[in-house]
C-alpha positions in Angstrom: 60.7 33.9 149.6 62.9 32.8 146.7 59.8 33.0 144.4 59.1 36.9 145.6 62.6 37.7 144.8 62.4 36.1 141.4 59.3 38.1 140.8 61.1 41.2 141.9 64.0 40.5 139.6 61.7 39.8 136.5 59.8 43.1 137.3 63.3 45.1 136.9 64.6 42.9 134.0 61.3 43.9 132.2 61.7 47.6 133.1 65.2 47.5 131.8 64.5 45.5 128.7 61.8 48.0 127.7 64.0 51.1 128.6 61.6 52.0 131.4 64.1 54.1 133.5 65.7 57.1 133.9 69.1 57.2 132.7 71.4 59.1 135.3 75.0 58.8 134.2 76.3 57.3 130.7 79.9 56.3 130.3 81.8 54.0 127.5 81.2 50.8 129.2 78.2 51.5 131.5 75.0 53.3 131.9 73.6 54.2 135.7 69.9 54.2 135.6 67.0 54.6 138.2 63.8 52.6 137.9 60.8 53.9 139.7 62.6 57.0 141.3 64.2 54.7 143.8 66.1 51.6 142.8 69.5 52.2 141.1 71.2 50.0 138.3 74.2 50.0 136.5 73.8 48.3 133.1 77.4 46.9 131.9 77.6 47.5 128.2 80.7 46.2 127.2 80.9 45.1 123.5 77.6 43.1 122.6 74.3 42.2 123.8 75.9 38.8 125.3 77.6 41.1 127.8 74.7 43.2 128.8 74.1 42.8 132.4 73.8 44.5 135.7 77.0 45.4 137.1 77.0 44.9 141.1 80.3 46.9 141.6 78.6 49.8 139.6 76.3 50.3 142.1 73.6 47.9 141.3 70.3 47.7 143.7 70.4 43.9 143.0 71.6 41.5 140.5 69.1 40.9 137.6 69.0 38.0 135.1 67.7 38.5 131.4 66.4 36.2 128.9 68.1 36.3 125.7 65.3 38.4 124.4 65.4 40.9 127.1 69.3 40.9 126.9 69.0 41.9 123.2 66.2 44.3 123.8 67.6 46.1 126.7 71.1 46.5 125.0 69.7 48.1 121.9 67.9 50.7 123.9 70.9 51.5 126.2 73.1 51.3 123.0 71.2 54.4 121.6 71.8 56.3 125.0 75.5 55.4 124.9 75.6 56.4 121.2 74.0 60.0 122.1 76.3 60.4 124.9 79.3 59.5 122.6 78.0 61.8 120.0 77.5 64.8 122.0 78.9 64.9 125.6 82.1 62.9 124.8 82.7 64.7 121.8 82.3 68.3 123.3 84.8 67.0 126.0 87.4 65.9 123.8 87.0 69.0 121.3 87.6 71.1 124.3 90.8 69.2 125.2 92.0 69.6 122.0 91.4 73.3 121.8 93.7 73.5 124.9 96.3 71.5 123.4 96.0 73.9 120.4 95.9 76.9 122.2 99.2 75.8 124.3 100.9 74.5 121.1 100.0 76.7 118.4 101.1 76.1 114.7 
């Protein structure tokens, strides 16, 4: 049984490392993704590839252990999604909040 579990974990680690998932939600510190349309993972981004991991409290299907190479690759791919979110959705949200404040407190 342990070998089968390890095989499944390796399957998901490979998919995540290669970016073979659908992103569901992006935030400052994590990305929620779906693999094979059924399996949900929350990828913890934090500050560097060293901290890239699956985050169980974020709604992860199962814990996944990455090799250093998988961790580096997975982080780089997820960072692109996160940066796009920061540059578009987060920026738009913050600009809307700024506009409300400017309208409320003109001059």
